[in-house]
N, C-alpha and C positions, 0 to 999 in steps of 0.2 A: 636735685637733692639737693639739699640742705648742713649736714658738716657731715666732715672726716674721721674717725678717732681712728687709732694706729699706732692703741698703746693696748697691750696683748693681746685681746681678740680686736681682727685689723673691722669694723664695722660705721658701711655708714649709716646715714636718718634721711629722711625722704616723708614725703605728703602724697598721700593718695588725691587722686586730681579730687574724683567723684569725694570723696566726705573731709579731708583732710587732715581728717590719723594720722601722724606719726608712724612708721617701717619703718623694722628694724631690718638692716640689709650688709650680711654676712658675706665678707667677699676672702679669697688666699691672693696671697702677697701674688702671684704674674699676674694679679690684673686693677693692679697700683694705679697702673699709666691715664686706663679707661676711666680712673676713678675720679680722679687729679683733672681730668679732659673733663670730665660727666660731675666734675660741681661748678654750680649755683644755671642751670640746666631742665629741661622738663629730661630723662631719660627714660627704655623699658628694662627690665631686668627679668630675666625667666631664668629659676632655677625650682626650690622642694620651696610653697610657701607653709609655710606657719601659721595656727590661729591659730588664736584664743579660745575659752570655754561660751564666750556669749557670740562665740562666730565671725568675730576681725582680726584680717587681717596682725599678725603682730613681727613676722617675718619672714623675710623672703635668706636661705643656701644661696648661693649669685653662682650660679655656671657663665650670667654672661651679662655684661651692659651693654647699652647701647645706650646712641643719641640721640633722637624722636627724629627728627623728619625737620621739626617745622626749626631744631636748632641749626641742622643740615645747612638747610638753609642758610642760619643769617649767616652765619663761621667761615664768609669767603674771603679770601690770602688777594693781597694787594696784584699777586700776579697772576689768579687768575679771569685778571683785568683786563690785559694782552689777548688776550679774544676776541673778549668783547669789544674792547678798543678800536681793534685790525679789522674785521668785520662792517662796521661801519666808516672807517678812512678811504674803502673803496667806492 
């Protein structure tokens, strides 16, 4: 995800991996925390897809946004290391 807009209609812009095309993703206000967490990360968006007359994905009305597994593996908190380090000390 590369940009977020919260003026009038709330939406974000993401770029499809396969084609590089920009897709507008419309989200509800209750999804704002997830949207912020997703900024500049790879995401999976679940919702209703709207296609252009040419057959390309134009927008998605999101019902759920999830960080991809790749991003979840990268985001290790400092406190997560205590279990790893404790195991090595034995």
